[in-house]
N, C-alpha and C positions, 0 to 999 in steps of 0.2 A: 504494500500499499503506499502511495506517495505521502508523504509528511508535508505538512503547510507551515507556515510561519507560526501560526498563532501555535501547532506541538510543540513547537520550544516551551511553554510556560507548562506544560503536563508534565510532571516529573515521571510519571508511569512512561513515558515516550522518551522521554532523555534515559530511562534507564536501559530499554530494549537497545537503544542506539549504542549503548556504550558509554554515552558520556555523565560526566560528575553532576551530583542534583545540588544545587546550593542548599544550603540549609535555612539560611538567613541573609538574605541582600543586604537587610538595614545597616549591619554590622559592617566594620571596614575590610574590605576582602585586600590581595596583596594586586597592587596595579603594575603593569609595565609602562606605564606615564607617571611622568612628577605632576601633572594636576591636569586636569578636563580639557583648557584648553591644549597642552600636550597631546593627548590622546586625540580629541579630534585632527590636530594635525595629522596625525600617524593616522588614523582614519580615511584622510583624505586622501594622501599619498597612496595609502595601499587599493583606494578605489581607482586611482589616474591610473596605478599600475596595472589593471584589471582590464581599462578601457574605457573608463565610467569616465565624465567631464564635467567640471561644474556647468553649472545650468548661467550660462550667459548668453547676451546679443552676437559677442564674437563665434563664441563656441558653436552655437546653434548655427552660424552660417559657413565655420569652417571648412567642413565636407572630412572624408576619409572616413575610416571605420568608428562607429563609437557605439559601446555596449549599451548603454544609458547615459543619464546623467545625474546628478549630484546636488543637493541644496543644502546650504548651511547659513543660520538667518544669524547676522551677527545683533546685538542687542537687544536680544529676543523679548529681553522685559518690555518691549513696546510693543511687541507685536502680537498676534492673537496665538493659544496656544498652540505649540509648533513643538514636533518633537529636535532633537540636534541636529540630526541628517536626516533627510529624506532622498533616498534610494529609488529612481526609475527607469524603469526599462520597458518598450513595445506599453500595454496598456496597463503593466503593474507598477505597484510598488512597494516600500517597505519602510517606515518611520521606526528609528533606532533614538534612544535618548543615551548619552553618554553619562557615565559618572564617576569620579575616582574621589577615595577615601569615604570617610563615612558617610553617609549617602541622606542627601536632604532634598526634599522635594520642593519644586515651585505649586502654589496650587495647580490641579488638576493632572499635572502629572502622576500620581500614582496610579488615579485612575483608570487612566490611559494604558497605562503599563499592566493595570490588573485586568483587565478585558480585554488586553490581547492585541488593541489597534496599534498599540508602540512595542517595540523588543528595546529591553533594558541589555548594555552593555558595560562593562567595569574595565575589561581590558580589551587591548587591539584583540585577542584570539578569540574570547566573546562576538567581538564586531564582526570577526574574518567568517566563524560560526555562521551568526546569523545571516551574514549576506549569500556565503554559498549554500546554506538552505534554503535561504528564499528564492535564490537562482535555480538549483533544483525543482524548488514545488511548481516553477512557469512550466 
């Protein structure tokens, strides 16, 4: 059976895939980034290596192979409720909230993650897994 991004929130599915199940993501988890901004930069660099481009007018007109686009809003406090990174490919998208250190949610973020509408990544490896699982589910 093909797994969906929402399945990544199900501990039973994670165990079937041989992936360690987080006990409590509200506690501090070891991160491979020094802070959230660093994790965002790592995630964007990794997406670029995989063939995704930042969603800009220049990139839209550039031509050539594009696997998809990603959006990262800066100064998100002034924007509507959006995850840190949205990845778009064809007619599909996934939204990922990146957190480092002790997790502190802004209003609405925890509800979006709990509902499966957003994915949570606290390390680059979690981010990579989320994106590759999403790609395979398309």
